[in-house]
C-alpha positions as CSV (number, residue, x, y, z in Angstrom):
1,M,207.2,13.7,-25.6
2,K,210.5,14.4,-24.0
3,L,210.1,16.4,-20.8
4,R,210.3,20.3,-20.5
5,T,212.1,19.9,-17.3
6,L,213.6,23.3,-17.1
7,I,210.3,24.5,-17.5
8,Y,208.9,21.9,-14.8
9,V,211.4,22.9,-12.7
10,T,211.4,26.5,-13.1
11,A,207.3,26.3,-12.3
12,L,207.6,24.3,-9.4
13,V,210.1,27.0,-8.1
14,L,207.8,29.8,-8.7
15,T,204.8,28.0,-7.8
16,V,206.3,27.2,-3.9
17,G,208.7,29.8,-3.7
18,A,205.9,32.7,-4.4
19,A,203.5,30.2,-1.2
20,G,206.6,30.7,1.0
21,C,206.7,34.1,0.2
22,Q,203.3,34.7,1.2
23,N,203.4,32.6,4.1
24,S,205.7,34.4,5.9
25,G,203.4,37.4,6.9
26,K,200.1,36.3,8.8
27,K,197.8,34.0,7.8
28,G,200.0,34.3,4.7
29,E,198.9,38.2,4.3
30,V,201.7,40.7,3.2
31,T,201.4,44.7,3.5
32,L,201.5,46.1,0.2
33,A,202.7,49.7,1.2
34,S,203.8,50.9,-2.3
35,K,202.8,50.7,-5.9
36,N,206.1,48.4,-6.5
37,D,204.7,45.8,-3.7
38,S,201.6,45.9,-5.6
39,V,203.3,45.3,-8.7
40,S,205.6,42.4,-7.3
41,Y,202.7,40.7,-5.5
42,S,200.5,40.8,-8.6
43,L,203.7,39.2,-10.7
44,G,204.1,36.9,-7.9
45,V,200.4,35.8,-8.7
46,L,200.3,35.7,-12.2
47,M,203.4,33.1,-11.8
48,G,202.4,31.4,-9.4
49,E,197.9,31.1,-11.1
50,G,200.7,30.0,-14.6
51,S,202.8,28.0,-12.9
52,K,199.7,26.0,-11.4
53,Q,198.3,25.0,-14.8
54,Q,201.7,24.3,-16.4
55,M,202.7,21.5,-13.2
56,K,199.6,20.1,-13.4
57,G,200.6,16.7,-13.8
58,A,204.2,16.9,-14.3
59,P,205.6,13.0,-13.8
60,G,208.4,13.3,-10.9
61,V,207.2,16.5,-9.4
62,D,205.8,15.0,-6.4
63,Q,208.6,13.4,-5.7
64,L,210.7,16.9,-4.7
65,N,211.6,17.7,-1.7
66,K,210.6,21.5,-1.8
67,E,212.4,23.0,1.3
68,I,215.7,22.1,-0.8
69,L,214.5,23.3,-3.8
70,I,213.3,26.7,-2.2
71,T,216.3,26.7,-0.4
72,A,218.7,26.1,-3.3
73,F,216.6,28.5,-5.8
74,S,216.3,31.7,-3.0
75,K,220.9,31.5,-2.7
76,A,220.7,31.3,-6.6
77,F,218.7,34.0,-6.9
78,L,220.7,36.0,-4.4
79,G,224.1,35.2,-5.6
80,D,224.9,33.4,-2.5
81,S,227.2,30.7,-3.1
82,V,225.6,26.9,-4.1
83,Q,226.6,23.4,-4.0
84,I,226.1,22.5,-6.9
85,K,226.7,24.3,-10.1
86,P,224.4,25.1,-12.6
87,A,226.5,23.1,-15.1
88,I,225.4,19.9,-13.0
89,A,222.7,21.1,-11.5
90,N,221.3,20.8,-15.6
91,T,222.7,17.6,-15.9
92,T,221.4,15.7,-12.8
93,I,218.0,17.5,-13.8
94,Q,218.1,15.9,-17.3
95,A,218.6,12.6,-15.8
96,F,216.7,12.6,-13.5
97,F,213.3,13.4,-15.9
98,S,214.6,11.5,-18.5
99,Q,214.6,8.7,-15.9
100,V,210.8,9.2,-14.9
101,S,210.0,9.8,-18.3
102,K,210.8,6.4,-18.9
103,I,209.4,4.8,-16.0
104,E,206.1,6.7,-17.1
105,G,206.3,6.0,-20.5
106,D,206.8,2.1,-19.9
107,K,203.7,2.3,-17.7
108,D,201.6,4.1,-20.4
109,L,202.6,1.3,-23.0
110,K,202.1,-1.7,-21.1
111,A,198.6,-0.2,-20.0
112,G,198.2,0.4,-23.9
113,E,198.6,-3.4,-25.0
114,E,196.5,-4.3,-22.3
115,F,193.8,-2.9,-23.4
116,L,194.0,-3.8,-27.3
117,A,194.6,-6.9,-25.7
118,A,191.5,-7.5,-24.7
119,N,189.5,-5.0,-27.0
120,K,190.1,-7.2,-29.9
121,N,188.0,-9.7,-28.8
122,K,184.9,-7.8,-27.9
123,P,182.4,-7.9,-30.3
124,G,182.9,-6.1,-33.9
125,V,185.9,-5.1,-33.3
126,V,188.3,-6.1,-36.5
127,T,192.4,-6.3,-35.4
128,L,194.7,-5.3,-38.7
129,P,198.1,-6.8,-39.1
130,S,199.7,-3.3,-38.0
131,G,198.0,-3.3,-34.8
132,L,195.2,-0.7,-35.8
133,Q,191.7,-1.7,-34.2
134,Y,188.7,-0.6,-35.4
135,E,184.8,-0.5,-34.8
136,I,182.0,0.0,-37.5
137,M,179.4,2.4,-35.9
138,T,178.0,3.7,-39.7
139,V,178.2,1.9,-42.7
140,G,179.3,4.4,-45.6
141,T,178.5,3.5,-49.3
142,G,180.3,6.4,-51.1
143,A,184.4,6.2,-52.5
144,K,187.3,5.5,-50.3
145,P,190.3,8.1,-49.9
146,K,193.8,8.0,-51.4
147,P,196.7,9.4,-49.4
148,E,196.7,12.3,-51.4
149,D,193.5,13.4,-51.0
150,Q,191.6,16.1,-49.0
151,V,189.0,14.9,-46.6
152,K,186.8,16.5,-44.2
153,C,186.2,14.9,-41.4
154,H,184.2,15.0,-37.8
155,Y,186.3,13.2,-35.0
156,H,186.1,12.5,-30.9
157,G,189.7,11.6,-29.6
158,T,189.9,10.1,-26.1
159,T,192.8,8.0,-24.1
160,I,192.1,4.5,-23.2
161,D,191.1,5.9,-19.5
162,G,188.4,8.6,-21.5
163,K,190.1,11.9,-21.2
164,V,189.1,14.0,-24.5
165,F,191.9,15.7,-26.1
166,D,190.3,16.7,-29.1
167,S,187.2,16.9,-30.3
168,S,185.8,18.7,-33.8
169,V,182.3,17.7,-32.7
170,D,183.0,19.7,-29.5
171,R,183.6,22.6,-31.3
172,G,181.7,22.4,-34.0
173,E,183.2,22.6,-37.2
174,P,184.5,19.6,-39.5
175,A,188.5,18.9,-40.1
176,V,190.1,19.7,-43.5
177,F,193.4,17.4,-44.2
178,P,195.4,15.3,-46.8
179,V,195.1,11.8,-45.9
180,N,198.7,11.3,-46.2
181,R,199.5,14.0,-43.7
182,V,198.0,12.8,-40.0
183,I,198.9,9.9,-37.6
184,P,199.6,6.3,-39.5
185,G,196.4,5.4,-37.6
186,W,194.4,7.6,-39.5
187,T,196.0,7.6,-42.8
188,E,195.5,3.6,-42.6
189,A,192.3,3.9,-41.1
190,L,190.8,7.0,-44.3
191,Q,191.7,4.5,-47.1
192,L,189.8,1.3,-45.7
193,M,186.9,4.2,-45.1
194,P,183.8,4.9,-47.6
195,V,182.3,8.5,-47.5
196,G,179.9,8.3,-45.0
197,S,181.3,6.2,-42.9
198,K,182.1,6.3,-38.8
199,W,184.2,4.4,-37.4
200,K,185.4,4.1,-33.4
201,L,189.4,3.8,-34.8
202,F,191.6,1.9,-31.6
203,I,195.2,3.1,-32.4
204,P,198.2,1.7,-30.9
205,S,201.2,4.6,-29.6
206,A,203.6,3.4,-32.5
207,L,200.9,4.2,-35.2
208,A,200.0,7.5,-32.9
209,Y,202.3,9.3,-31.0
210,G,204.9,7.4,-29.9
211,E,207.7,8.1,-27.6
212,Q,207.3,11.8,-28.0
213,G,203.8,11.8,-27.4
214,A,201.9,15.5,-28.3
215,G,202.5,18.1,-25.3
216,Q,200.3,20.6,-27.2
217,G,197.3,17.9,-26.2
218,G,198.0,16.6,-23.2
219,I,198.8,13.2,-25.2
220,K,201.5,11.8,-23.1
221,P,204.3,9.1,-24.1
222,N,203.3,5.7,-25.6
223,S,199.5,6.3,-25.3
224,T,196.8,4.6,-27.1
225,L,194.4,6.4,-28.6
226,I,190.9,6.0,-29.6
227,F,189.1,7.7,-32.0
228,E,185.6,8.4,-33.0
229,V,186.0,9.2,-37.1
230,E,183.3,10.4,-39.4
231,L,184.3,10.6,-42.9
232,L,182.4,13.5,-44.6
233,E,183.3,14.1,-47.7
234,I,186.3,13.8,-50.0
235,L,187.4,17.4,-51.3
236,K,187.7,17.9,-54.7
237,P,190.5,19.7,-56.3
238,E,188.7,23.3,-56.9
239,A,187.2,22.7,-53.5
240,V,191.0,22.0,-51.8
241,K,192.3,25.4,-53.8
242,K,189.6,27.3,-52.3
Protein backbone atom coordinates (compact mmCIF):
# COMPACT_ATOMS: atom_id res chain seq x y z
CA MET A 1 0.00 0.00 0.00
CA LYS A 2 1.40 3.38 -0.93
CA LEU A 3 1.18 5.95 1.81
CA ARG A 4 -1.31 8.68 1.18
CA THR A 5 1.31 11.23 1.98
CA LEU A 6 -0.59 14.41 1.30
CA ILE A 7 -3.52 13.21 3.39
CA TYR A 8 -1.24 12.32 6.26
CA VAL A 9 0.58 15.63 6.20
CA THR A 10 -2.61 17.64 5.82
CA ALA A 11 -4.14 15.72 8.72
CA LEU A 12 -1.12 16.43 10.89
CA VAL A 13 -1.26 20.12 10.03
CA LEU A 14 -4.93 20.31 10.95
CA THR A 15 -4.47 18.38 14.17
CA VAL A 16 -1.44 20.27 15.43
CA GLY A 17 -2.54 23.58 13.97
CA ALA A 18 -5.88 23.36 15.73
CA ALA A 19 -4.09 22.58 18.99
CA GLY A 20 -1.80 25.56 18.47
CA CYS A 21 -4.76 27.91 18.01
CA GLN A 22 -6.50 26.60 21.10
CA ASN A 23 -3.40 27.04 23.21
CA SER A 24 -3.29 30.72 22.39
CA GLY A 25 -5.88 31.38 25.09
CA LYS A 26 -5.82 30.76 28.84
CA LYS A 27 -5.59 27.03 29.58
CA GLY A 28 -6.25 26.33 25.91
CA GLU A 29 -9.65 28.05 25.91
CA VAL A 30 -10.87 30.68 23.47
CA THR A 31 -13.74 33.14 23.66
CA LEU A 32 -16.68 32.22 21.44
CA ALA A 33 -18.33 35.60 21.12
CA SER A 34 -20.41 35.04 17.99
CA LYS A 35 -22.10 32.42 15.85
CA ASN A 36 -19.15 32.52 13.45
CA ASP A 37 -16.79 31.86 16.37
CA SER A 38 -18.84 28.80 17.34
CA VAL A 39 -18.92 27.53 13.75
CA SER A 40 -15.16 28.05 13.43
CA TYR A 41 -14.52 26.21 16.69
CA SER A 42 -16.87 23.38 15.71
CA LEU A 43 -15.10 22.95 12.38
CA GLY A 44 -11.79 22.81 14.21
CA VAL A 45 -13.13 20.13 16.57
CA LEU A 46 -14.33 17.96 13.68
CA MET A 47 -11.09 18.41 11.77
CA GLY A 48 -9.05 17.58 14.85
CA GLU A 49 -11.04 14.48 15.77
CA GLY A 50 -11.08 13.18 12.20
CA SER A 51 -7.39 13.86 11.70
CA LYS A 52 -6.45 12.22 15.00
CA GLN A 53 -8.03 8.98 13.85
CA GLN A 54 -6.55 9.28 10.37
CA MET A 55 -3.06 9.85 11.74
CA LYS A 56 -3.01 6.88 14.12
CA GLY A 57 0.03 4.79 13.34
CA ALA A 58 0.99 6.74 10.20
CA PRO A 59 4.67 5.81 9.64
CA GLY A 60 7.14 8.69 9.73
CA VAL A 61 4.84 11.29 11.27
CA ASP A 62 6.61 11.16 14.65
CA GLN A 63 9.83 12.27 12.91
CA LEU A 64 8.43 15.61 11.74
CA ASN A 65 9.23 18.96 13.36
CA LYS A 66 5.75 20.14 14.29
CA GLU A 67 6.73 23.74 15.00
CA ILE A 68 8.24 24.18 11.54
CA LEU A 69 5.24 22.41 10.03
CA ILE A 70 2.78 24.80 11.73
CA THR A 71 4.83 27.83 10.69
CA ALA A 72 4.85 26.76 7.05
CA PHE A 73 1.14 25.96 7.15
CA SER A 74 0.29 29.38 8.59
CA LYS A 75 2.39 31.23 6.00
CA ALA A 76 0.87 29.31 3.09
CA PHE A 77 -2.66 29.66 4.46
CA LEU A 78 -2.29 33.42 4.96
CA GLY A 79 -0.64 33.93 1.57
CA ASP A 80 2.76 34.93 2.97
CA SER A 81 6.03 34.12 1.23
CA VAL A 82 7.25 30.54 1.78
CA GLN A 83 10.78 29.15 1.58
CA ILE A 84 9.85 26.02 -0.37
CA LYS A 85 7.49 26.29 -3.32
CA PRO A 86 4.50 23.87 -3.56
CA ALA A 87 5.88 21.79 -6.46
CA ILE A 88 9.17 21.19 -4.67
CA ALA A 89 7.34 20.62 -1.38
CA ASN A 90 5.26 17.89 -2.96
CA THR A 91 8.35 16.14 -4.36
CA THR A 92 10.07 16.39 -0.97
CA ILE A 93 7.07 14.89 0.83
CA GLN A 94 6.68 12.05 -1.64
CA ALA A 95 10.37 11.14 -1.39
CA PHE A 96 10.31 11.18 2.42
CA PHE A 97 7.23 9.02 2.85
CA SER A 98 8.30 6.62 0.10
CA GLN A 99 11.51 6.04 2.01
CA VAL A 100 9.64 5.60 5.30
CA SER A 101 7.21 3.22 3.63
CA LYS A 102 10.04 1.08 2.25
CA ILE A 103 11.76 0.89 5.64
CA GLU A 104 8.51 -0.10 7.36
CA GLY A 105 7.67 -2.58 4.60
CA ASP A 106 11.11 -4.21 4.82
CA LYS A 107 10.65 -4.61 8.59
CA ASP A 108 7.25 -6.26 8.18
CA LEU A 109 8.56 -8.53 5.42
CA LYS A 110 11.42 -9.72 7.63
CA ALA A 111 9.11 -10.20 10.61
CA GLY A 112 6.78 -12.31 8.46
CA GLU A 113 9.61 -14.44 7.11
CA GLU A 114 10.93 -15.09 10.62
CA PHE A 115 7.45 -15.97 11.84
CA LEU A 116 6.85 -18.47 9.02
CA ALA A 117 10.30 -20.02 9.43
CA ALA A 118 9.54 -20.78 13.08
CA ASN A 119 5.90 -21.70 12.47
CA LYS A 120 6.65 -24.42 9.91
CA ASN A 121 8.34 -26.51 12.60
CA LYS A 122 5.26 -26.59 14.82
CA PRO A 123 3.34 -29.88 15.06
CA GLY A 124 0.47 -30.12 12.58
CA VAL A 125 1.62 -27.26 10.34
CA VAL A 126 1.94 -28.12 6.64
CA THR A 127 4.03 -25.95 4.31
CA LEU A 128 3.18 -25.98 0.59
CA PRO A 129 5.67 -25.25 -2.24
CA SER A 130 4.11 -21.80 -2.68
CA GLY A 131 5.04 -20.89 0.90
CA LEU A 132 1.46 -21.12 2.15
CA GLN A 133 1.15 -22.86 5.52
CA TYR A 134 -1.92 -24.43 7.06
CA GLU A 135 -3.04 -26.35 10.11
CA ILE A 136 -6.18 -28.52 10.08
CA MET A 137 -8.48 -27.62 12.96
CA THR A 138 -11.55 -29.59 11.80
CA VAL A 139 -11.51 -32.36 9.20
CA GLY A 140 -14.23 -31.97 6.55
CA THR A 141 -15.75 -34.77 4.50
CA GLY A 142 -17.52 -32.86 1.71
CA ALA A 143 -16.51 -31.94 -1.82
CA LYS A 144 -13.61 -29.62 -2.63
CA PRO A 145 -14.42 -26.41 -4.51
CA LYS A 146 -13.10 -25.54 -7.95
CA PRO A 147 -11.71 -22.10 -8.87
CA GLU A 148 -14.97 -20.94 -10.49
CA ASP A 149 -17.19 -22.11 -7.61
CA GLN A 150 -18.91 -19.76 -5.20
CA VAL A 151 -18.37 -20.71 -1.59
CA LYS A 152 -19.75 -19.70 1.78
CA CYS A 153 -17.18 -19.33 4.56
CA HIS A 154 -16.72 -18.08 8.05
CA TYR A 155 -13.31 -16.55 8.73
CA HIS A 156 -11.32 -14.65 11.32
CA GLY A 157 -8.25 -12.71 10.15
CA THR A 158 -5.35 -11.39 12.25
CA THR A 159 -1.83 -10.11 11.78
CA ILE A 160 1.04 -12.15 13.21
CA ASP A 161 0.97 -9.97 16.35
CA GLY A 162 -2.69 -10.82 16.95
CA LYS A 163 -4.44 -7.69 15.64
CA VAL A 164 -7.87 -8.54 14.19
CA PHE A 165 -8.42 -6.78 10.85
CA ASP A 166 -11.50 -8.61 9.54
CA SER A 167 -13.84 -11.28 10.84
CA SER A 168 -17.11 -12.68 9.52
CA VAL A 169 -17.31 -14.54 12.84
CA ASP A 170 -17.39 -11.26 14.75
CA ARG A 171 -20.00 -9.88 12.34
CA GLY A 172 -22.09 -13.02 12.79
CA GLU A 173 -22.62 -13.54 9.06
CA PRO A 174 -20.70 -15.86 6.68
CA ALA A 175 -19.12 -14.43 3.54
CA VAL A 176 -19.93 -15.60 0.00
CA PHE A 177 -17.41 -15.20 -2.85
CA PRO A 178 -15.86 -16.95 -5.87
CA VAL A 179 -12.82 -19.06 -5.05
CA ASN A 180 -10.76 -17.37 -7.77
CA ARG A 181 -11.62 -13.79 -6.69
CA VAL A 182 -9.82 -13.66 -3.36
CA ILE A 183 -6.16 -13.36 -2.36
CA PRO A 184 -3.93 -16.12 -3.81
CA GLY A 185 -3.39 -17.81 -0.44
CA TRP A 186 -7.13 -18.27 -0.02
CA THR A 187 -7.63 -19.47 -3.59
CA GLU A 188 -4.96 -22.13 -3.14
CA ALA A 189 -6.16 -23.28 0.28
CA LEU A 190 -9.87 -23.43 -0.53
CA GLN A 191 -9.32 -25.85 -3.39
CA LEU A 192 -7.67 -28.25 -0.95
CA MET A 193 -10.38 -28.01 1.72
CA PRO A 194 -13.36 -30.39 1.78
CA VAL A 195 -16.63 -28.76 2.80
CA GLY A 196 -16.94 -28.90 6.58
CA SER A 197 -13.24 -28.21 7.08
CA LYS A 198 -11.82 -25.54 9.31
CA TRP A 199 -8.21 -24.63 8.66
CA LYS A 200 -5.80 -22.11 10.09
CA LEU A 201 -3.93 -20.44 7.25
CA PHE A 202 -0.57 -18.71 7.55
CA ILE A 203 -0.24 -16.60 4.41
CA PRO A 204 3.01 -14.96 3.27
CA SER A 205 2.64 -11.39 2.07
CA ALA A 206 3.26 -12.41 -1.55
CA LEU A 207 0.13 -14.58 -1.37
CA ALA A 208 -1.85 -11.91 0.51
CA TYR A 209 -1.79 -8.15 -0.22
CA GLY A 210 1.93 -7.84 -1.00
CA GLU A 211 3.70 -4.49 -1.17
CA GLN A 212 0.42 -2.58 -1.50
CA GLY A 213 -1.18 -3.77 1.72
CA ALA A 214 -4.87 -3.07 2.25
CA GLY A 215 -5.51 0.38 3.61
CA GLN A 216 -9.18 -0.08 4.43
CA GLY A 217 -8.42 -3.17 6.46
CA GLY A 218 -5.42 -1.66 8.22
CA ILE A 219 -3.13 -4.27 6.66
CA LYS A 220 0.33 -2.81 6.25
CA PRO A 221 2.58 -3.48 3.22
CA ASN A 222 4.34 -6.87 3.22
CA SER A 223 2.20 -8.24 6.05
CA THR A 224 2.04 -11.97 6.73
CA LEU A 225 -1.55 -12.82 7.67
CA ILE A 226 -3.30 -15.52 9.71
CA PHE A 227 -6.83 -16.69 8.95
CA GLU A 228 -9.06 -19.25 10.57
CA VAL A 229 -11.27 -20.35 7.67
CA GLU A 230 -14.31 -22.62 7.89
CA LEU A 231 -15.65 -23.84 4.53
CA LEU A 232 -19.40 -24.10 5.10
CA GLU A 233 -20.79 -24.73 1.64
CA ILE A 234 -20.23 -24.78 -2.11
CA LEU A 235 -23.22 -22.89 -3.48
CA LYS A 236 -25.26 -24.42 -6.27
CA PRO A 237 -25.67 -22.31 -9.45
CA GLU A 238 -29.34 -21.59 -8.69
CA ALA A 239 -28.46 -20.35 -5.19
CA VAL A 240 -25.78 -18.06 -6.64
CA LYS A 241 -28.29 -16.54 -9.08
CA LYS A 242 -30.68 -15.79 -6.23
